[in-house]
KOLVOVO-707805 format. One record per residue (C-alpha): residue number from 0; residue in three letters; z, y, x negated. Coordinates in nm, 2 decimals, padded with zeros to 4 digits. Layout:
<lovos>
LOVO    nr   rest        Z        Y        X
LOVO   NUM    ALA        Z        Y        X
...
</lovos>
This chain:
<lovos>
LOVO    nr   rest        Z        Y        X
LOVO     0    MET    00.00    00.00    00.00
LOVO     1    ALA   -00.07    00.36   -00.13
LOVO     2    PHE    00.06    00.67    00.00
LOVO     3    ARG   -00.07    01.05   -00.05
LOVO     4    TRP    00.22    01.26   -00.13
LOVO     5    THR    00.15    01.62    00.00
LOVO     6    CYS    00.30    01.92   -00.10
LOVO     7    PHE    00.22    02.23    00.09
LOVO     8    GLY    00.08    02.56   -00.04
LOVO     9    GLU   -00.01    02.53   -00.44
LOVO    10    TYR    00.07    02.17   -00.47
LOVO    11    SER   -00.19    02.03   -00.23
LOVO    12    LEU   -00.27    01.66   -00.24
LOVO    13    LEU   -00.05    01.56   -00.53
LOVO    14    ARG   -00.07    01.18   -00.54
LOVO    15    LEU    00.14    00.92   -00.63
LOVO    16    GLU    00.02    00.57   -00.58
LOVO    17    TYR    00.23    00.25   -00.67
LOVO    18    SER    00.01   -00.07   -00.65
LOVO    19    ILE    00.30   -00.30   -00.60
LOVO    20    MET    00.46   -00.11   -00.33
LOVO    21    ARG    00.53   -00.33   -00.01
LOVO    22    THR    00.54   -00.13    00.27
LOVO    23    GLU    00.77    04.30   -01.06
LOVO    24    ALA    01.17    04.44   -01.16
LOVO    25    SER    01.28    04.17   -01.35
LOVO    26    ARG    00.98    04.06   -01.46
LOVO    27    VAL    00.93    04.07   -01.83
LOVO    28    THR    00.54    04.06   -01.99
LOVO    29    LEU    00.56    03.94   -02.34
LOVO    30    ILE    00.21    04.07   -02.52
LOVO    31    CYS    00.19    03.94   -02.86
LOVO    32    VAL   -00.01    04.14   -03.11
LOVO    33    GLY    00.07    04.04   -03.44
LOVO    34    ILE   -00.11    03.76   -03.64
LOVO    35    LEU    00.22    03.68   -03.80
LOVO    36    ALA    00.38    03.56   -03.47
LOVO    37    PHE    00.23    03.22   -03.51
LOVO    38    LEU    00.42    03.16   -03.84
LOVO    39    LEU    00.76    03.27   -03.68
LOVO    40    ASN    01.02    03.07   -03.50
LOVO    41    PRO    00.95    03.08   -03.21
LOVO    42    VAL    00.56    03.07   -03.25
LOVO    43    HIS    00.40    03.29   -03.01
LOVO    44    ALA    00.04    03.32   -02.89
LOVO    45    GLN   -00.14    03.66   -02.92
LOVO    46    GLU   -00.46    03.84   -02.80
LOVO    47    SER   -00.68    03.82   -03.09
LOVO    48    THR   -00.58    03.52   -03.37
LOVO    49    PRO   -00.80    03.42   -03.68
LOVO    50    ALA   -00.92    03.09   -03.74
LOVO    51    SER   -00.67    03.05   -04.03
LOVO    52    ASP   -00.36    03.10   -03.79
LOVO    53    PHE   -00.47    02.85   -03.58
LOVO    54    ARG   -00.50    02.61   -03.87
LOVO    55    LYS   -00.15    02.69   -03.95
LOVO    56    THR   -00.05    02.64   -03.62
LOVO    57    ARG   -00.24    02.31   -03.61
LOVO    58    GLU   -00.05    02.19   -03.95
LOVO    59    ARG    00.30    02.26   -03.74
LOVO    60    ALA    00.20    02.08   -03.44
LOVO    61    LYS    00.08    01.77   -03.65
LOVO    62    ALA    00.42    01.81   -03.84
LOVO    63    VAL    00.59    01.82   -03.50
LOVO    64    ILE    00.42    01.49   -03.39
LOVO    65    ASP    00.48    01.30   -03.70
LOVO    66    SER    00.87    01.40   -03.70
LOVO    67    VAL    00.92    01.33   -03.31
LOVO    68    SER    00.70    01.03   -03.24
LOVO    69    PRO    00.93    00.76   -03.38
LOVO    70    ALA    01.20    00.89   -03.08
LOVO    71    ILE    00.94    00.86   -02.80
LOVO    72    VAL    01.04    00.59   -02.57
LOVO    73    ARG    00.80    00.45   -02.31
LOVO    74    PHE    00.99    00.37   -01.97
LOVO    75    ALA    00.89    00.08   -01.74
LOVO    76    TYR    01.06   -00.12   -01.48
LOVO    77    GLY    01.03   -00.44   -01.26
LOVO    78    ASN    00.86   -00.75   -01.26
LOVO    79    LYS    00.53   -00.78   -01.41
LOVO    80    PRO    00.31   -00.57   -01.37
LOVO    81    LYS    00.61   -00.35   -01.44
LOVO    82    LEU    00.59    00.02   -01.28
LOVO    83    GLN    00.53    00.27   -01.56
LOVO    84    PHE    00.75    00.55   -01.49
LOVO    85    GLY    00.65    00.77   -01.78
LOVO    86    CYS    00.84    00.83   -02.11
LOVO    87    GLY    01.15    00.98   -02.25
LOVO    88    VAL    01.29    01.10   -02.58
LOVO    89    ILE    01.59    00.97   -02.79
LOVO    90    VAL    01.84    01.26   -02.82
LOVO    91    SER    02.14    01.12   -03.00
LOVO    92    ALA    02.16    00.88   -03.29
LOVO    93    SER    02.33    00.63   -03.10
LOVO    94    GLY    02.04    00.59   -02.85
LOVO    95    HIS    02.06    00.79   -02.55
LOVO    96    VAL    01.72    00.88   -02.40
LOVO    97    ALA    01.66    01.16   -02.19
LOVO    98    VAL    01.38    01.09   -01.93
LOVO    99    SER    01.23    01.25   -01.63
LOVO   100    GLY    01.13    00.92   -01.45
LOVO   101    PRO    01.35    00.78   -01.16
LOVO   102    VAL    01.64    00.60   -01.36
LOVO   103    LYS    01.80    00.57   -00.99
LOVO   104    TYR    01.56    00.28   -00.92
LOVO   105    VAL    01.69    00.09   -01.23
LOVO   106    ILE    01.90   -00.17   -01.05
LOVO   107    ASP    01.88   -00.46   -01.31
LOVO   108    ASP    01.88   -00.37   -01.66
LOVO   109    ALA    01.73   -00.68   -01.75
LOVO   110    LEU    01.39   -00.57   -01.61
LOVO   111    LEU    01.44   -00.26   -01.79
LOVO   112    ASP    01.16   -00.23   -02.06
LOVO   113    LEU    01.18    00.03   -02.33
LOVO   114    GLU    00.92    00.06   -02.59
LOVO   115    LEU    00.90    00.28   -02.88
LOVO   116    ALA    00.60    00.46   -03.03
LOVO   117    ASP    00.53    00.19   -03.31
LOVO   118    GLY    00.52   -00.09   -03.06
LOVO   119    ARG    00.87   -00.24   -03.07
LOVO   120    SER    01.07   -00.32   -02.76
LOVO   121    VAL    01.42   -00.24   -02.72
LOVO   122    SER    01.68   -00.33   -02.48
LOVO   123    GLY    01.86   -00.08   -02.27
LOVO   124    LYS    02.05    00.02   -01.95
LOVO   125    ALA    02.03    00.29   -01.71
LOVO   126    LEU    02.29    00.56   -01.68
LOVO   127    GLY    02.29    00.87   -01.49
LOVO   128    TRP    02.02    01.09   -01.29
LOVO   129    SER    01.98    01.40   -01.09
LOVO   130    ASP    01.68    01.43   -00.87
LOVO   131    GLU    01.80    01.81   -00.81
LOVO   132    PHE    01.72    01.86   -01.19
LOVO   133    GLY    01.44    01.60   -01.23
LOVO   134    ILE    01.64    01.43   -01.53
LOVO   135    GLY    01.80    01.12   -01.60
LOVO   136    MET    01.93    00.94   -01.90
LOVO   137    LEU    01.89    00.59   -02.02
LOVO   138    LYS    02.06    00.41   -02.34
LOVO   139    ILE    01.95    00.18   -02.61
LOVO   140    THR    02.17   -00.09   -02.63
LOVO   141    ASP    02.04   -00.28   -02.95
LOVO   142    PRO    02.25   -00.20   -03.25
LOVO   143    GLY    02.13    00.07   -03.48
LOVO   144    GLU    02.13    00.44   -03.55
LOVO   145    TRP    01.80    00.58   -03.38
LOVO   146    PRO    01.58    00.85   -03.46
LOVO   147    HIS    01.65    01.12   -03.23
LOVO   148    VAL    01.57    01.51   -03.17
LOVO   149    LYS    01.77    01.80   -03.12
LOVO   150    LEU    01.80    01.98   -02.78
LOVO   151    SER    01.67    02.33   -02.81
LOVO   152    LYS    01.91    02.59   -02.73
LOVO   153    ARG    01.66    02.82   -02.55
LOVO   154    ALA    01.28    02.86   -02.48
LOVO   155    GLU    01.08    03.17   -02.53
LOVO   156    ALA    00.78    03.27   -02.30
LOVO   157    GLY    00.48    03.29   -02.53
LOVO   158    GLU    00.58    03.02   -02.79
LOVO   159    VAL    00.36    02.73   -02.86
LOVO   160    CYS    00.47    02.40   -02.72
LOVO   161    VAL    00.38    02.04   -02.77
LOVO   162    ALA    00.37    01.77   -02.51
LOVO   163    LEU    00.40    01.44   -02.63
LOVO   164    GLY    00.41    01.10   -02.42
LOVO   165    TYR    00.24    00.87   -02.15
LOVO   166    PRO    00.12    00.93   -01.81
LOVO   167    ARG    00.34    00.80   -01.53
LOVO   168    ASN    00.17    00.50   -01.34
LOVO   169    SER   -00.05    00.43   -01.63
LOVO   170    THR   -00.19    00.10   -01.69
LOVO   171    GLY    00.07    00.05   -01.98
LOVO   172    THR   -00.19   -00.07   -02.23
LOVO   173    GLU   -00.20    00.27   -02.42
LOVO   174    THR   -00.11    00.20   -02.77
LOVO   175    SER    00.02    00.54   -02.88
LOVO   176    PRO    00.15    00.87   -02.70
LOVO   177    GLY   -00.09    01.12   -02.58
LOVO   178    ILE   -00.09    01.47   -02.72
LOVO   179    GLY   -00.09    01.80   -02.54
LOVO   180    LEU   -00.06    02.16   -02.70
LOVO   181    GLY    00.00    02.48   -02.45
LOVO   182    ILE    00.19    02.82   -02.42
LOVO   183    VAL    00.53    02.84   -02.26
LOVO   184    THR    00.43    03.07   -01.98
LOVO   185    GLN    00.77    03.14   -01.78
LOVO   186    VAL    01.14    03.07   -01.86
LOVO   187    LEU    01.45    03.07   -01.65
LOVO   188    ALA    01.70    03.03   -01.92
LOVO   189    GLY    01.89    02.70   -01.92
LOVO   190    GLN    01.73    02.59   -01.58
LOVO   191    TRP    01.35    02.57   -01.59
LOVO   192    LEU    01.00    02.67   -01.79
LOVO   193    THR    00.65    02.63   -01.71
LOVO   194    THR    00.38    02.55   -01.96
LOVO   195    SER    00.00    02.60   -01.99
LOVO   196    ASP   -00.05    02.24   -02.09
LOVO   197    ARG   -00.25    02.05   -01.83
LOVO   198    SER   -00.29    01.73   -01.99
LOVO   199    LYS   -00.29    01.39   -01.81
LOVO   200    LEU    00.04    01.31   -01.92
LOVO   201    ASN    00.33    01.30   -01.66
LOVO   202    ALA    00.73    01.28   -01.67
LOVO   203    HIS    00.70    01.36   -02.05
LOVO   204    PRO    00.89    01.56   -02.31
LOVO   205    ILE    00.79    01.88   -02.45
LOVO   206    PHE    00.90    02.01   -02.80
LOVO   207    ASN    00.87    02.37   -02.98
LOVO   208    LEU    00.71    02.41   -03.32
LOVO   209    ASN    01.05    02.32   -03.49
LOVO   210    GLY    01.05    01.96   -03.32
LOVO   211    GLU    01.33    02.06   -03.08
LOVO   212    LEU    01.31    01.92   -02.71
LOVO   213    LEU    01.24    02.23   -02.47
LOVO   214    GLY    01.22    02.03   -02.17
LOVO   215    LEU    01.11    01.73   -01.93
LOVO   216    GLN    00.82    01.76   -01.72
LOVO   217    ARG    00.91    01.77   -01.36
LOVO   218    ARG    00.57    01.88   -01.18
LOVO   219    SER    00.22    01.89   -01.29
LOVO   220    SER   -00.09    02.03   -01.12
LOVO   221    THR   -00.46    02.04   -01.24
LOVO   222    SER   -00.48    02.44   -01.13
LOVO   223    LEU   -00.13    02.54   -01.21
LOVO   224    ASP    00.10    02.55   -01.51
LOVO   225    SER    00.32    02.26   -01.53
LOVO   226    VAL    00.71    02.28   -01.44
LOVO   227    HIS    00.97    02.15   -01.69
LOVO   228    ALA    01.32    02.11   -01.64
LOVO   229    ALA    01.47    02.29   -01.93
LOVO   230    ALA    01.68    02.09   -02.21
LOVO   231    GLY    01.98    02.32   -02.14
LOVO   232    LEU    02.05    02.10   -01.80
LOVO   233    ILE    02.08    01.77   -02.03
LOVO   234    LYS    02.34    01.95   -02.26
LOVO   235    ALA    02.53    02.10   -01.96
LOVO   236    HIS    02.55    01.79   -01.77
LOVO   237    TRP    02.57    01.54   -02.05
LOVO   238    ASP    02.90    01.39   -01.99
LOVO   239    GLU    02.81    01.31   -01.62
LOVO   240    LEU    02.48    01.14   -01.73
LOVO   241    ALA    02.64    00.95   -02.00
LOVO   242    ALA    02.88    00.82   -01.77
LOVO   243    GLY    02.60    00.71   -01.52
LOVO   244    SER    02.69    00.96   -01.25
LOVO   245    ASN    02.45    01.03   -00.96
LOVO   246    LEU    02.47    01.42   -01.02
LOVO   247    ASP    02.31    01.48   -00.65
LOVO   248    ARG    02.63    01.28   -00.51
LOVO   249    VAL    02.88    01.48   -00.74
LOVO   250    ARG    02.74    01.82   -00.68
LOVO   251    LEU    02.59    01.79   -00.30
LOVO   252    PHE    02.82    01.55   -00.12
LOVO   253    SER    03.19    01.64   -00.24
LOVO   254    LYS    03.28    01.61    00.13
LOVO   255    GLU    03.15    01.30    00.27
LOVO   256    PRO    03.16    01.22    00.64
LOVO   257    ASP    03.45    01.05    00.78
LOVO   258    SER    03.33    00.68    00.83
LOVO   259    THR    03.62    00.59    01.08
LOVO   260    ARG    03.51    00.88    01.32
LOVO   261    PHE    03.28    00.80    01.60
LOVO   262    LEU    02.96    01.05    01.57
LOVO   263    PRO    02.76    01.02    01.90
LOVO   264    ARG    02.38    01.06    01.82
LOVO   265    SER    02.28    01.41    01.92
LOVO   266    GLU    02.07    01.47    02.21
LOVO   267    LYS    01.71    01.63    02.19
LOVO   268    VAL    01.73    01.99    02.07
LOVO   269    ALA    01.79    02.20    02.37
LOVO   270    SER    01.48    02.45    02.45
LOVO   271    ASN    01.73    02.75    02.41
LOVO   272    VAL    01.84    02.63    02.07
LOVO   273    ILE    01.47    02.61    01.98
LOVO   274    SER    01.40    02.96    02.12
LOVO   275    LYS    01.70    03.09    01.89
LOVO   276    ALA    01.57    02.91    01.58
LOVO   277    THR    01.23    03.02    01.63
LOVO   278    MET    01.34    03.41    01.64
LOVO   279    ALA    01.50    03.33    01.29
LOVO   280    SER    01.18    03.14    01.15
LOVO   281    VAL    00.96    03.38    00.95
LOVO   282    GLN    00.64    03.40    00.75
LOVO   283    ILE    00.66    03.52    00.40
LOVO   284    SER    00.37    03.70    00.27
LOVO   285    ASP    00.22    03.88   -00.05
LOVO   286    ILE    00.22    04.24    00.01
LOVO   287    GLY   -00.12    04.35    00.17
LOVO   288    LEU   -00.23    04.00    00.27
LOVO   289    GLU   -00.24    03.89    00.63
LOVO   290    LYS   -00.20    03.52    00.60
LOVO   291    ASN    00.13    03.41    00.51
LOVO   292    ARG    00.22    03.22    00.18
LOVO   293    VAL    00.51    03.03    00.29
LOVO   294    SER    00.76    03.01    00.57
LOVO   295    GLY    01.12    03.05    00.57
LOVO   296    VAL    01.45    03.11    00.76
LOVO   297    ILE    01.69    03.41    00.80
LOVO   298    VAL    02.03    03.29    00.73
LOVO   299    SER    02.24    03.59    00.75
LOVO   300    ARG    02.26    03.90    00.97
LOVO   301    ASP    02.21    04.13    00.66
LOVO   302    GLY    01.87    03.94    00.60
LOVO   303    TYR    01.88    03.67    00.35
LOVO   304    VAL    01.61    03.44    00.38
LOVO   305    ILE    01.59    03.08    00.24
LOVO   306    THR    01.25    02.89    00.17
LOVO   307    CYS    01.12    02.67   -00.10
LOVO   308    GLY    01.05    02.74   -00.47
LOVO   309    HIS    00.68    02.67   -00.50
LOVO   310    HIS    00.54    03.00   -00.39
LOVO   311    ARG    00.60    03.07   -00.76
LOVO   312    ARG    00.70    03.43   -00.70
LOVO   313    VAL    00.95    03.55   -00.97
LOVO   314    PRO    01.26    03.79   -00.89
LOVO   315    GLY    01.19    04.12   -00.82
LOVO   316    THR    00.86    04.06   -00.63
LOVO   317    LYS    00.82    04.25   -00.33
LOVO   318    MET    00.71    04.03   -00.01
LOVO   319    THR    00.66    04.09    00.34
LOVO   320    VAL    00.86    03.89    00.61
LOVO   321    SER    00.70    03.88    00.96
LOVO   322    LEU    00.93    03.77    01.25
LOVO   323    GLN    00.84    03.61    01.58
LOVO   324    ASP    00.94    03.93    01.76
LOVO   325    GLY    00.66    04.11    01.61
LOVO   326    ARG    00.85    04.30    01.34
LOVO   327    SER    00.75    04.30    00.99
LOVO   328    ALA    01.01    04.37    00.72
LOVO   329    ASN    00.99    04.45    00.34
LOVO   330    ALA    01.18    04.19    00.12
LOVO   331    ILE    01.23    04.09   -00.23
LOVO   332    ILE    01.26    03.77   -00.42
LOVO   333    LEU    01.63    03.72   -00.57
LOVO   334    GLY    01.59    03.36   -00.70
LOVO   335    THR    01.34    03.09   -00.74
LOVO   336    ASN    01.41    02.75   -00.88
LOVO   337    LEU    01.08    02.58   -00.98
LOVO   338    VAL    01.26    02.26   -01.06
LOVO   339    SER    01.45    02.21   -00.76
LOVO   340    ASP    01.19    02.38   -00.54
LOVO   341    ILE    01.42    02.62   -00.35
LOVO   342    GLY    01.41    03.02   -00.34
LOVO   343    VAL    01.59    03.29   -00.16
LOVO   344    LEU    01.46    03.65   -00.08
LOVO   345    LYS    01.63    03.96    00.09
LOVO   346    ILE    01.51    04.18    00.35
LOVO   347    THR    01.53    04.54    00.19
LOVO   348    ASP    01.48    04.73    00.52
LOVO   349    GLU    01.78    04.85    00.74
LOVO   350    GLY    01.85    04.63    01.03
LOVO   351    THR    02.03    04.34    01.22
LOVO   352    TRP    01.81    04.04    01.18
LOVO   353    PRO    01.83    03.72    01.38
LOVO   354    TYR    01.96    03.42    01.18
LOVO   355    ALA    02.05    03.08    01.18
LOVO   356    GLU    02.38    02.97    01.04
LOVO   357    MET    02.34    02.70    00.74
LOVO   358    GLY    02.48    02.37    00.85
LOVO   359    ARG    02.53    02.03    00.68
LOVO   360    SER    02.26    01.79    00.63
LOVO   361    ALA    02.49    01.51    00.53
LOVO   362    GLU    02.66    01.49    00.88
LOVO   363    LEU    02.31    01.36    01.03
LOVO   364    GLY    02.19    00.99    01.02
LOVO   365    GLU    01.86    00.81    01.07
LOVO   366    GLY    01.76    00.86    01.43
LOVO   367    GLU    01.92    01.21    01.47
LOVO   368    HIS    01.72    01.47    01.67
LOVO   369    CYS    01.60    01.80    01.49
LOVO   370    VAL    01.34    02.02    01.49
LOVO   371    VAL    01.10    02.19    01.24
LOVO   372    ILE    00.97    02.54    01.28
LOVO   373    GLY    00.72    02.69    01.07
LOVO   374    TYR    00.40    02.91    01.04
LOVO   375    PRO    00.06    02.73    00.96
LOVO   376    ARG   -00.19    02.95    00.82
LOVO   377    SER   -00.45    02.77    01.04
LOVO   378    LYS   -00.29    02.91    01.37
LOVO   379    PRO   -00.41    03.21    01.53
LOVO   380    GLU   -00.19    03.55    01.52
LOVO   381    GLY    00.11    03.39    01.37
LOVO   382    GLU    00.18    03.13    01.63
LOVO   383    PRO    00.47    02.90    01.53
LOVO   384    TRP    00.46    02.54    01.49
LOVO   385    VAL    00.76    02.38    01.67
LOVO   386    PHE    00.80    02.01    01.60
LOVO   387    ALA    01.06    01.81    01.75
LOVO   388    THR    01.14    01.49    01.54
LOVO   389    THR    01.42    01.27    01.40
LOVO   390    ILE    01.56    01.19    01.09
LOVO   391    ALA    01.40    00.91    00.90
LOVO   392    LYS    01.49    00.66    00.63
LOVO   393    SER    01.24    00.73    00.34
LOVO   394    ASN    00.92    00.47    00.34
LOVO   395    TRP    00.97    00.45   -00.02
LOVO   396    THR    01.02    00.08   -00.07
LOVO   397    LEU    01.21    00.06   -00.41
LOVO   398    PRO    01.57    00.00   -00.36
LOVO   399    SER    01.81    00.24   -00.56
LOVO   400    GLN    02.16    00.24   -00.72
LOVO   401    ASP    02.26    00.54   -00.47
LOVO   402    GLU    02.03    00.65   -00.17
LOVO   403    ARG    02.24    01.01   -00.18
LOVO   404    ASN    01.99    01.26   -00.32
LOVO   405    CYS    01.88    01.61   -00.27
LOVO   406    THR    01.61    01.58   -00.02
LOVO   407    PHE    01.58    01.40    00.31
LOVO   408    TRP    01.29    01.29    00.54
LOVO   409    THR    01.19    01.32    00.91
LOVO   410    LYS    00.92    01.18    01.09
LOVO   411    GLY    00.57    01.38    01.11
LOVO   412    SER    00.23    01.44    00.97
LOVO   413    SER    00.21    01.72    00.67
LOVO   414    LEU   -00.18    01.72    00.71
LOVO   415    GLY   -00.35    02.07    00.79
LOVO   416    LYS   -00.04    02.26    00.81
LOVO   417    GLY   -00.07    02.50    00.49
LOVO   418    GLY    00.17    02.79    00.51
LOVO   419    VAL    00.47    02.59    00.65
LOVO   420    SER    00.63    02.51    00.34
LOVO   421    GLY    00.98    02.66    00.31
LOVO   422    CYS    01.04    02.63    00.70
LOVO   423    GLY    01.36    02.54    00.85
LOVO   424    VAL    01.49    02.20    00.99
LOVO   425    PHE    01.73    02.29    01.25
LOVO   426    ASP    01.99    02.02    01.41
LOVO   427    ALA    02.09    02.02    01.79
LOVO   428    GLN    02.30    02.32    01.75
LOVO   429    GLY    02.03    02.52    01.60
LOVO   430    ARG    02.19    02.53    01.26
LOVO   431    VAL    01.94    02.51    00.96
LOVO   432    ILE    02.01    02.19    00.75
LOVO   433    GLY    01.70    02.18    00.51
LOVO   434    ALA    01.39    02.36    00.42
LOVO   435    LEU    01.05    02.17    00.44
LOVO   436    LEU    00.89    02.07    00.09
LOVO   437    GLY    00.59    01.84    00.19
LOVO   438    GLY    00.54    01.50    00.29
LOVO   439    SER    00.35    01.19    00.29
LOVO   440    ASP    00.09    01.05    00.51
LOVO   441    GLY   -00.01    00.66    00.51
LOVO   442    ARG   -00.03    00.36    00.75
LOVO   443    SER    00.11    00.02    00.71
LOVO   444    ALA   -00.12   -00.28    00.70
LOVO   445    SER   -00.08   -00.32    01.08
LOVO   446    GLY   -00.19    00.02    01.14
LOVO   447    ALA    00.13    00.19    01.22
LOVO   448    ASP    00.17    00.55    01.14
LOVO   449    LEU    00.44    00.61    00.85
LOVO   450    SER    00.37    00.97    00.80
LOVO   451    GLN    00.68    01.15    00.69
LOVO   452    LEU    00.80    01.53    00.62
LOVO   453    ARG    01.02    01.59    00.32
LOVO   454    HIS    01.30    01.86    00.31
LOVO   455    SER    01.53    01.99    00.05
LOVO   456    ARG    01.90    01.98    00.19
LOVO   457    VAL    02.06    02.30    00.28
LOVO   458    GLU    02.36    02.17    00.04
LOVO   459    LEU    02.10    02.26   -00.25
LOVO   460    PHE    02.12    02.64   -00.11
LOVO   461    HIS    02.49    02.62   -00.09
LOVO   462    LYS    02.56    02.50   -00.41
LOVO   463    ASN    02.31    02.72   -00.61
LOVO   464    TRP    02.36    03.02   -00.40
LOVO   465    GLU    02.49    03.26   -00.66
LOVO   466    ALA    02.22    03.17   -00.88
LOVO   467    LEU    01.97    03.22   -00.62
LOVO   468    THR    02.09    03.57   -00.51
LOVO   469    SER    02.15    03.71   -00.87
LOVO   470    SER    01.78    03.84   -00.95
LOVO   471    ILE    01.84    03.64   -01.30
LOVO   472    PRO    01.53    03.79   -01.50
LOVO   473    VAL    01.24    03.51   -01.56
LOVO   474    GLN    01.07    03.58   -01.89
LOVO   475    VAL    00.68    03.59   -01.83
LOVO   476    ALA    00.37    03.55   -02.05
LOVO   477    ASP    00.06    03.69   -01.92
LOVO   478    PRO   -00.16    03.40   -01.87
LOVO   479    ASN   -00.48    03.62   -01.87
LOVO   480    ARG   -00.44    03.74   -02.20
LOVO   481    LEU   -00.34    03.38   -02.31
LOVO   482    ALA   -00.63    03.21   -02.15
LOVO   483    LYS   -00.82    03.21   -02.49
LOVO   484    VAL   -00.53    03.08   -02.69
LOVO   485    THR   -00.45    02.80   -02.45
LOVO   486    THR   -00.81    02.67   -02.47
LOVO   487    THR   -00.81    02.65   -02.87
LOVO   488    LEU   -00.47    02.48   -02.84
LOVO   489    LYS   -00.63    02.23   -02.61
LOVO   490    ARG   -00.92    02.15   -02.85
LOVO   491    ILE   -00.66    02.12   -03.14
LOVO   492    ALA   -00.46    01.86   -02.93
LOVO   493    ASP   -00.80    01.68   -02.85
LOVO   494    GLU   -00.89    01.69   -03.23
LOVO   495    LEU   -00.54    01.55   -03.34
LOVO   496    SER   -00.58    01.27   -03.09
LOVO   497    ALA   -00.92    01.19   -03.21
LOVO   498    GLU   -00.77    01.17   -03.58
LOVO   499    GLY   -00.52    00.95   -03.49
LOVO   500    HIS   -00.22    01.16   -03.53
LOVO   501    ARG   -00.02    01.00   -03.24
</lovos>
């Protein structure tokens, strides 16, 4: 069975296929004009770069590849043919491996396959993970002192980076890691970064030209810069990861439902509740554009709005928020987390705004009624999409160590609804319990509809509220000025691959 995973807006038609599945204020623009910048730490790109400096960059990139390759670990799991989950990198002499792959699916360590870049297979075990951050940790259990890399203290927008690894869902027949070179294009210190490398690698580490780990790839696209979880997240949560914790459970589910208390299944969401929730649901558009970019929900009387993060607008960006009652208001992006795919805006016009209280998604189980309300760009004159549905169990068929994570699913199709990303999911009392991220569409062998919608839990917003509302600056490198440099770096990566420097 194959599922097509669709994320609305900028991440349309991101596919994952498993053959063995069964069923502008804070913006910083860095323009590097000196030729010596390529020789410094960090190494930056610039408008005009003589070939000699690209040669020196090539030499440094080659040195990084040679030094970090022994620490690259391919990550596969299951019975043959094993699922290829991408790769990680050893980050301690005792064999801790930082990965972007789904550690939570490793139920039996005996079925875990770790392969070093030199072809050796080593034994290992699964430790902790975080779906919120897109990181995980494995541990090599064979005795010995292992080659490893340092975690970078910070990334800088404009510096050259090296990607090294294997594609997730590969055939598993590659004899050596693939190579990519790019520019760090955006940085939110300690949280996430984006790079211009759009190689075919997936779920892989990236390094600076000192051979230090900058981050782990979280999301890729053929038309947009890749998103990476910053290495600082690994350092900040090392103890929990090494202890084998599910960080989503630790961070988001500190208040577990009382299992002894009877919770009657909710009735269908009443029309008056839907009407109130619709009034709090908004369209979010770039200034001067009629079509909304994403949707969102006002969650306070003074105009805070929650939405997804993949609108890709950084703090300080001015936006327009349009309400169902016909009003439009000025707003500003306060925070965007590209790794967790969540964001917050604030309406800056004076006024009192309709809003929905933030509830708790953890209280709801499979079959509970809810309603999804957003604004597809395909609908005329801002007509909302109001979709009554129920909480569903994920169609993902691999068993996991712990099902608690930062997202949940509802029944429903994701096709033809671009613009609804970030829209609210409301419970029977009209409280917002999540924000729509995307979905999957598919049918079983018998023809049953398996379409589902995927949502971030409202608990993510609760936990990250301070960071999301603090307008923390994001470093930004001007991609237009770096286009030529990026093309040259790709050529260098291709040359190094052809020469066997893997």
